[in-house]
TORVEXVEX-885394 format. One record per residue (C-alpha): residue number from 1; y, x, z. Coordinates in Angstrom, 2 decimals. Layout:
{node NUM, {Y, X, Z}}
...
REM end
This chain:
{node 1, {36.47, -6.28, -42.79}}
{node 2, {33.01, -7.32, -44.35}}
{node 3, {30.98, -6.42, -41.35}}
{node 4, {28.02, -8.22, -40.09}}
{node 5, {28.29, -9.96, -36.75}}
{node 6, {26.84, -7.95, -33.85}}
{node 7, {26.94, -8.71, -30.13}}
{node 8, {28.92, -6.23, -28.05}}
{node 9, {28.06, -6.78, -24.42}}
{node 10, {30.69, -6.62, -21.71}}
{node 11, {30.90, -7.50, -17.98}}
{node 12, {31.12, -11.05, -17.08}}
{node 13, {33.71, -10.21, -14.42}}
{node 14, {36.13, -7.41, -13.73}}
{node 15, {39.83, -6.91, -13.88}}
{node 16, {39.99, -7.76, -17.63}}
{node 17, {37.70, -10.81, -17.50}}
{node 18, {39.06, -13.50, -19.78}}
{node 19, {40.93, -11.19, -22.00}}
{node 20, {39.81, -10.45, -25.57}}
{node 21, {40.13, -7.09, -27.51}}
{node 22, {40.63, -6.53, -31.19}}
{node 23, {39.64, -3.00, -32.17}}
{node 24, {41.19, -0.88, -34.82}}
{node 25, {38.46, 0.11, -37.40}}
{node 26, {38.92, 3.83, -36.24}}
{node 27, {36.91, 3.44, -33.09}}
{node 28, {33.25, 3.42, -33.07}}
{node 29, {31.72, 0.25, -31.72}}
{node 30, {27.90, 0.18, -31.27}}
{node 31, {26.43, -2.26, -33.89}}
{node 32, {29.17, -1.88, -36.37}}
{node 33, {30.15, 0.74, -39.00}}
{node 34, {33.51, 2.67, -38.85}}
{node 35, {35.36, 2.90, -42.10}}
{node 36, {38.99, 4.02, -41.26}}
{node 37, {40.13, 1.63, -43.96}}
{node 38, {38.31, 3.57, -46.83}}
{node 39, {35.35, 2.25, -48.79}}
{node 40, {33.57, 5.55, -49.14}}
{node 41, {33.78, 6.06, -45.32}}
{node 42, {32.29, 2.45, -44.97}}
{node 43, {29.50, 3.08, -47.15}}
{node 44, {28.62, 6.39, -45.60}}
{node 45, {29.13, 5.35, -41.93}}
{node 46, {25.97, 3.60, -41.10}}
{node 47, {25.78, 1.42, -38.04}}
{node 48, {27.10, 3.16, -34.94}}
{node 49, {24.75, 3.45, -31.88}}
{node 50, {27.50, 4.50, -29.41}}
{node 51, {30.84, 2.98, -28.50}}
{node 52, {34.01, 4.99, -28.04}}
{node 53, {34.68, 5.65, -24.40}}
{node 54, {38.12, 3.97, -24.30}}
{node 55, {36.45, 0.74, -25.76}}
{node 56, {33.45, 1.05, -23.47}}
{node 57, {35.92, 1.24, -20.40}}
{node 58, {37.63, -1.87, -21.34}}
{node 59, {34.38, -3.73, -21.94}}
{node 60, {33.06, -2.52, -18.60}}
{node 61, {36.21, -3.96, -17.02}}
{node 62, {35.31, -7.28, -18.42}}
{node 63, {37.29, -7.46, -21.76}}
{node 64, {35.52, -9.45, -24.60}}
{node 65, {35.17, -7.74, -28.01}}
{node 66, {36.20, -10.19, -30.80}}
{node 67, {36.13, -7.88, -33.81}}
{node 68, {37.31, -4.90, -35.71}}
{node 69, {40.69, -4.94, -37.30}}
{node 70, {42.37, -3.60, -40.50}}
{node 71, {43.98, -0.28, -40.64}}
{node 72, {46.14, 1.47, -43.20}}
{node 73, {43.71, 3.88, -44.98}}
{node 74, {42.75, 6.80, -42.88}}
{node 75, {45.44, 5.74, -40.58}}
{node 76, {47.82, 7.51, -42.68}}
{node 77, {50.74, 5.18, -43.11}}
{node 78, {53.13, 2.96, -41.14}}
{node 79, {53.42, 0.09, -43.48}}
{node 80, {50.22, -2.08, -42.92}}
{node 81, {49.07, -2.18, -46.62}}
{node 82, {45.57, -1.19, -47.55}}
{node 83, {44.68, -0.95, -51.17}}
{node 84, {41.13, -1.78, -50.51}}
{node 85, {41.22, -4.42, -47.82}}
{node 86, {44.73, -5.87, -48.18}}
{node 87, {47.78, -6.30, -45.95}}
{node 88, {47.46, -8.57, -42.99}}
{node 89, {50.16, -11.26, -42.57}}
{node 90, {52.78, -10.81, -39.96}}
{node 91, {52.48, -14.11, -37.86}}
{node 92, {55.99, -13.85, -36.44}}
{node 93, {57.73, -12.89, -39.71}}
{node 94, {55.39, -13.64, -42.71}}
{node 95, {57.86, -12.27, -45.24}}
{node 96, {58.09, -8.88, -43.43}}
{node 97, {55.35, -6.01, -43.35}}
{node 98, {53.03, -6.11, -40.29}}
{node 99, {53.62, -2.31, -39.86}}
{node 100, {50.75, 0.12, -39.37}}
{node 101, {48.53, 1.70, -39.20}}
{node 102, {47.16, -0.38, -36.42}}
{node 103, {48.23, -3.40, -38.41}}
{node 104, {45.27, -5.62, -37.85}}
{node 105, {45.31, -5.08, -34.01}}
{node 106, {49.00, -6.06, -33.84}}
{node 107, {48.44, -9.10, -36.04}}
{node 108, {45.46, -10.26, -34.03}}
{node 109, {47.49, -10.18, -30.89}}
{node 110, {50.48, -11.90, -32.46}}
{node 111, {48.29, -14.62, -33.92}}
{node 112, {46.67, -15.28, -30.62}}
{node 113, {43.26, -14.09, -31.57}}
{node 114, {43.20, -11.45, -28.81}}
{node 115, {45.08, -10.54, -25.69}}
{node 116, {44.81, -6.73, -26.17}}
{node 117, {44.99, -5.00, -29.48}}
{node 118, {43.36, -1.49, -29.34}}
{node 119, {44.68, 0.85, -31.90}}
{node 120, {45.75, 4.56, -32.30}}
{node 121, {49.21, 6.16, -32.58}}
{node 122, {49.91, 9.40, -34.55}}
{node 123, {53.37, 8.86, -36.01}}
{node 124, {54.04, 5.52, -34.75}}
{node 125, {51.02, 3.42, -35.54}}
{node 126, {51.04, 1.57, -32.30}}
{node 127, {54.81, 1.47, -31.71}}
{node 128, {55.83, 0.29, -35.29}}
{node 129, {53.44, -2.60, -35.64}}
{node 130, {54.25, -3.68, -32.18}}
{node 131, {57.85, -3.73, -33.09}}
{node 132, {57.20, -5.58, -36.41}}
{node 133, {55.15, -8.27, -34.76}}
{node 134, {57.42, -8.79, -31.62}}
{node 135, {54.91, -7.37, -29.24}}
{node 136, {54.60, -4.72, -26.43}}
{node 137, {53.17, -1.38, -27.65}}
{node 138, {52.07, 1.60, -25.47}}
{node 139, {51.67, 5.09, -26.84}}
{node 140, {50.32, 7.03, -23.71}}
{node 141, {50.89, 10.56, -22.70}}
{node 142, {48.99, 12.62, -25.16}}
{node 143, {45.48, 13.46, -23.87}}
{node 144, {45.46, 11.08, -21.04}}
{node 145, {42.88, 8.71, -22.89}}
{node 146, {39.72, 10.11, -24.37}}
{node 147, {39.73, 10.43, -28.09}}
{node 148, {35.93, 10.67, -28.46}}
{node 149, {34.54, 8.24, -30.93}}
{node 150, {37.73, 7.83, -32.77}}
{node 151, {38.17, 9.02, -36.40}}
{node 152, {40.96, 11.85, -36.15}}
{node 153, {43.97, 12.07, -38.40}}
{node 154, {46.12, 14.70, -36.78}}
{node 155, {44.47, 15.55, -33.45}}
{node 156, {47.56, 17.22, -31.73}}
{node 157, {49.37, 14.02, -32.20}}
{node 158, {46.65, 11.27, -32.23}}
{node 159, {46.19, 9.03, -29.10}}
{node 160, {44.49, 5.70, -28.43}}
{node 161, {46.96, 3.10, -27.41}}
{node 162, {47.41, -0.70, -26.66}}
{node 163, {49.33, -3.61, -28.01}}
{node 164, {49.89, -6.87, -26.08}}
{node 165, {52.00, -9.94, -26.12}}
{node 166, {52.33, -10.04, -22.28}}
{node 167, {53.28, -7.10, -20.30}}
{node 168, {51.02, -8.13, -17.49}}
{node 169, {48.01, -7.85, -19.65}}
{node 170, {49.15, -4.32, -20.64}}
{node 171, {49.47, -3.55, -16.92}}
{node 172, {45.97, -4.69, -16.27}}
{node 173, {44.59, -2.77, -19.06}}
{node 174, {46.41, 0.51, -18.09}}
{node 175, {44.94, 0.25, -14.54}}
{node 176, {41.46, -0.40, -15.93}}
{node 177, {41.90, 2.77, -18.09}}
{node 178, {42.51, 4.74, -14.92}}
{node 179, {46.30, 5.25, -15.43}}
{node 180, {47.82, 6.23, -12.06}}
{node 181, {50.25, 3.78, -10.53}}
{node 182, {51.96, 6.17, -8.10}}
{node 183, {54.94, 7.04, -10.53}}
{node 184, {56.56, 3.55, -10.32}}
{node 185, {60.05, 4.31, -9.03}}
{node 186, {63.67, 3.39, -9.48}}
{node 187, {64.66, 4.45, -12.99}}
{node 188, {67.78, 6.42, -14.28}}
{node 189, {68.57, 5.79, -18.02}}
{node 190, {69.81, 7.93, -20.71}}
{node 191, {71.21, 6.65, -24.07}}
{node 192, {71.45, 9.34, -26.72}}
{node 193, {74.43, 9.20, -29.23}}
{node 194, {72.42, 10.82, -32.07}}
{node 195, {69.75, 8.07, -31.91}}
{node 196, {72.43, 5.39, -32.06}}
{node 197, {74.10, 7.20, -34.88}}
{node 198, {70.71, 7.09, -36.82}}
{node 199, {70.35, 3.34, -36.35}}
{node 200, {71.90, 0.52, -38.48}}
{node 201, {74.95, -1.29, -37.00}}
{node 202, {72.94, -4.47, -36.44}}
{node 203, {70.28, -2.66, -34.43}}
{node 204, {72.86, -0.83, -32.50}}
{node 205, {74.86, -4.13, -31.71}}
{node 206, {71.70, -5.92, -30.46}}
{node 207, {70.54, -2.95, -28.46}}
{node 208, {73.91, -2.34, -26.70}}
{node 209, {74.24, -6.09, -26.16}}
{node 210, {70.91, -6.13, -24.40}}
{node 211, {71.94, -3.22, -22.15}}
{node 212, {75.19, -5.17, -21.27}}
{node 213, {73.39, -8.54, -20.74}}
{node 214, {70.85, -6.90, -18.37}}
{node 215, {73.54, -4.90, -16.70}}
{node 216, {71.68, -1.63, -17.34}}
{node 217, {73.52, 1.37, -16.18}}
{node 218, {73.01, 4.49, -18.19}}
{node 219, {74.27, 8.16, -18.79}}
{node 220, {75.47, 8.69, -22.25}}
{node 221, {74.35, 12.11, -23.81}}
{node 222, {74.86, 13.47, -27.21}}
{node 223, {71.06, 14.25, -27.70}}
{node 224, {67.90, 15.02, -25.79}}
{node 225, {67.62, 18.50, -27.47}}
{node 226, {69.48, 20.87, -29.55}}
{node 227, {67.68, 19.79, -32.78}}
{node 228, {68.86, 17.18, -35.23}}
{node 229, {66.48, 14.23, -35.59}}
{node 230, {66.05, 15.08, -39.43}}
{node 231, {64.83, 18.62, -38.29}}
{node 232, {62.48, 17.17, -35.70}}
{node 233, {61.19, 14.73, -38.45}}
{node 234, {60.54, 17.49, -40.86}}
{node 235, {58.82, 19.68, -38.21}}
{node 236, {56.74, 16.69, -37.15}}
{node 237, {55.81, 15.78, -40.73}}
{node 238, {54.85, 19.43, -41.59}}
{node 239, {52.27, 19.55, -38.59}}
{node 240, {51.12, 16.01, -39.38}}
{node 241, {50.41, 16.92, -43.04}}
{node 242, {48.52, 20.16, -42.25}}
{node 243, {46.39, 18.38, -39.66}}
{node 244, {45.77, 15.29, -41.92}}
{node 245, {44.54, 17.63, -44.64}}
{node 246, {42.28, 19.45, -42.39}}
{node 247, {40.81, 16.10, -41.07}}
{node 248, {40.38, 14.55, -44.52}}
{node 249, {39.81, 17.62, -46.84}}
{node 250, {36.11, 17.00, -47.51}}
{node 251, {36.78, 13.20, -48.35}}
{node 252, {39.63, 14.30, -50.60}}
{node 253, {37.84, 16.93, -52.45}}
{node 254, {34.64, 14.89, -53.08}}
{node 255, {36.07, 11.29, -53.39}}
{node 256, {39.73, 11.72, -53.88}}
{node 257, {39.75, 8.76, -56.38}}
{node 258, {38.80, 6.45, -53.55}}
{node 259, {42.08, 7.10, -51.65}}
{node 260, {45.18, 5.20, -52.17}}
{node 261, {47.63, 7.37, -54.41}}
{node 262, {50.54, 7.79, -51.94}}
{node 263, {48.17, 8.81, -49.19}}
{node 264, {46.24, 11.12, -51.44}}
{node 265, {49.76, 12.64, -52.38}}
{node 266, {50.61, 13.29, -48.69}}
{node 267, {47.11, 14.83, -48.25}}
{node 268, {47.78, 17.17, -51.12}}
{node 269, {51.05, 18.29, -49.70}}
{node 270, {49.33, 19.26, -46.46}}
{node 271, {46.84, 21.39, -48.45}}
{node 272, {49.71, 23.41, -50.05}}
{node 273, {51.76, 24.07, -46.85}}
{node 274, {52.07, 27.80, -46.06}}
{node 275, {50.98, 29.20, -42.68}}
{node 276, {54.64, 30.27, -42.19}}
{node 277, {55.87, 26.64, -42.62}}
{node 278, {53.42, 25.33, -40.12}}
{node 279, {54.08, 28.16, -37.50}}
{node 280, {57.80, 27.34, -37.76}}
{node 281, {57.35, 23.60, -37.26}}
{node 282, {55.13, 24.37, -34.16}}
{node 283, {57.83, 26.59, -32.65}}
{node 284, {60.18, 23.71, -33.05}}
{node 285, {57.77, 21.40, -31.23}}
{node 286, {57.40, 23.75, -28.41}}
{node 287, {61.18, 24.34, -28.05}}
{node 288, {61.77, 20.64, -28.34}}
{node 289, {59.35, 19.63, -25.63}}
{node 290, {60.85, 22.20, -23.29}}
{node 291, {64.50, 20.95, -23.91}}
{node 292, {63.39, 17.27, -23.53}}
{node 293, {61.38, 17.99, -20.35}}
{node 294, {64.59, 19.39, -18.78}}
{node 295, {66.87, 16.61, -20.08}}
{node 296, {64.52, 13.82, -18.97}}
{node 297, {63.50, 15.11, -15.62}}
{node 298, {63.61, 12.14, -13.41}}
{node 299, {65.17, 10.04, -16.17}}
{node 300, {64.11, 7.65, -18.85}}
{node 301, {65.38, 7.51, -22.40}}
{node 302, {66.06, 4.00, -23.47}}
{node 303, {66.49, 3.55, -27.21}}
{node 304, {65.81, 1.24, -30.24}}
{node 305, {62.32, 1.83, -31.46}}
{node 306, {63.13, 1.62, -35.09}}
{node 307, {66.38, 2.44, -36.74}}
{node 308, {66.38, -0.66, -38.99}}
{node 309, {64.77, -4.09, -39.38}}
{node 310, {61.28, -3.71, -40.90}}
{node 311, {61.20, -4.28, -44.63}}
{node 312, {59.94, -7.21, -46.50}}
{node 313, {56.33, -7.34, -47.87}}
{node 314, {57.68, -7.08, -51.34}}
{node 315, {59.92, -4.11, -50.83}}
{node 316, {59.75, -1.40, -53.46}}
{node 317, {57.80, 1.65, -53.02}}
{node 318, {60.88, 3.72, -52.76}}
{node 319, {62.35, 1.44, -50.00}}
{node 320, {59.13, 1.48, -48.07}}
{node 321, {59.08, 5.35, -48.31}}
{node 322, {62.72, 5.53, -47.14}}
{node 323, {61.88, 3.23, -44.20}}
{node 324, {58.87, 5.33, -43.27}}
{node 325, {60.78, 8.60, -43.31}}
{node 326, {63.71, 7.24, -41.40}}
{node 327, {61.42, 5.59, -38.75}}
{node 328, {59.55, 8.85, -38.26}}
{node 329, {62.78, 10.61, -37.24}}
{node 330, {62.81, 8.35, -34.14}}
{node 331, {59.10, 7.92, -33.60}}
{node 332, {58.39, 11.73, -33.62}}
{node 333, {60.13, 12.21, -30.36}}
{node 334, {57.07, 11.06, -28.62}}
{node 335, {54.65, 12.73, -30.86}}
{node 336, {56.29, 16.14, -30.61}}
{node 337, {56.69, 16.06, -26.89}}
{node 338, {53.43, 14.27, -26.00}}
{node 339, {55.59, 12.02, -23.74}}
{node 340, {54.54, 8.34, -23.18}}
{node 341, {56.59, 5.60, -24.95}}
{node 342, {56.59, 1.85, -24.34}}
{node 343, {58.00, -0.64, -26.80}}
{node 344, {59.14, -4.16, -26.09}}
{node 345, {60.34, -6.98, -28.42}}
{node 346, {64.16, -7.52, -28.88}}
{node 347, {65.74, -10.20, -31.04}}
{node 348, {68.67, -9.12, -33.17}}
{node 349, {70.30, -12.09, -34.75}}
{node 350, {67.44, -13.99, -36.42}}
{node 351, {65.34, -10.76, -36.83}}
{node 352, {62.74, -9.10, -34.61}}
{node 353, {63.58, -5.63, -33.35}}
{node 354, {62.32, -3.53, -30.41}}
{node 355, {63.51, -1.43, -27.60}}
{node 356, {61.64, 1.64, -26.26}}
{node 357, {61.44, 3.60, -23.00}}
{node 358, {60.38, 7.30, -23.15}}
{node 359, {59.76, 9.44, -20.12}}
{node 360, {58.04, 12.77, -19.42}}
{node 361, {54.25, 13.07, -19.49}}
{node 362, {52.30, 11.28, -16.79}}
{node 363, {54.93, 8.53, -16.15}}
{node 364, {53.06, 5.95, -18.19}}
{node 365, {52.81, 3.38, -15.39}}
{node 366, {56.45, 3.92, -14.39}}
{node 367, {57.40, 2.83, -17.93}}
{node 368, {55.41, -0.47, -17.59}}
{node 369, {56.94, -1.09, -14.19}}
{node 370, {60.52, -0.43, -15.41}}
{node 371, {60.05, -2.43, -18.55}}
{node 372, {59.25, -5.48, -16.46}}
{node 373, {62.64, -5.47, -15.02}}
{node 374, {64.42, -5.38, -18.32}}
{node 375, {62.39, -7.13, -20.82}}
{node 376, {60.81, -10.16, -19.12}}
REM end
């Protein structure tokens, strides 16, 4: 981003001393504008005088700010491409997309420019770029981290989150952010058949081989709820589109030409949804959370993060949209429930893939503790 350099002070000591943070350009940082990947918002922002509380907490814990990072425009995509500011290069797989919308934060970590990438996750914007770049990604329990000073997309799904290459760095950052550690306990795993059926054969083979290699015992279930993944994906997308429209209506109506066409199209869809459609989607969300809460009581869902390998940078618009839609049908489980999800890198043949752990709300640190036993 074409930002002037500005010193962002942090503690010289503290639990995160020696670790650098790269911050998605959705967070306010004193001394910098906040653009959310859009040139009109960049021009209108002005220099911020206050830093978002999540970022300030990390700075107070000793982390060093090294810069703001690219985001998909308005944080409303999962690909990593920004019409105005470009697509960062995936350091681990340069021919593949970096994923988004926290693309720059993931790439900064994968490239060794920072130890902690700070981003946001609405429909997968932490988890997908973490998976694409061979990193750990944490989408917290919804509402556990303060969203103040972060430009919203869909507030009932939005959450700050973190990306790291080292699980120990993630654990240190979680503790610094006040995540309770009392829930670290022995895990009982569930694998869901409908999730495996949604994934490609190579992803499934790599995932099941990892379970076998690690001698991970699990209970096989048909699903974590009575809803199909496609129905959950549609409900999630309906709520997302309505909230994204409400967050961006003023920008769209006044400066719609500044917005990348496919993102503008999704915003327009949100404007034309009926109240009945949104109410029905919200009813599915409530029912799904209740069912998933019962199914996952004292258990952890273990699953592939994405159903397929991430596409190449030069993939067609149709292929990218298919990838986005299909991925959301897995990524929406955390969004609809508000449950925490932690991703970890997994190699499938010569490609990067990812596994995920998902548990009921408040069990964030347990996921980190469990992941240490299976992914390191």
